[in-house]
C-alpha positions, 0 to 999 in steps of 0.5 A: 507516482507511476503505476505498476503494470504488476498487480499485488498478487503477481508481485508476491508470485514473483516473490515466492518463485524466488523463495522456491529457489529460482535465481533472482537475475533470472527471474527479473529477466524472465518478468521484465523487472530490474534487480532494484524492482525486485529488492524493492518488492521483496522489502515491501511484500516479502513474507506476505500471502495473497490473503494478507495482502488483501487484508492490508489493502482493506485496512488501508482503505479503511484508514483513509476513510477515518482519516477523511472523517476525522478532518471533516469533523475537525473542520466542523469543530473549529467552524463552530468554535470560531462561531461561538467565540464571535457571538460571546 
């Protein structure tokens, strides 16, 4: 997936400009983005504050760590069950 040249805080800033009354085509031209990109950002980040965005990122990282922990434990559990079945 291609990385954006805009950070999340910059994206939120662009969306706030539009909420303040700037016209979308002018805003897109000024920032060098397409209108499709603007509306994709709006659907994803619309109504978020910078602090809320930071909190969401932290939760996503925590979820990722939890998924890795679960997969490791599930794999270890399966290996132990297989070992017990072979001995019995």
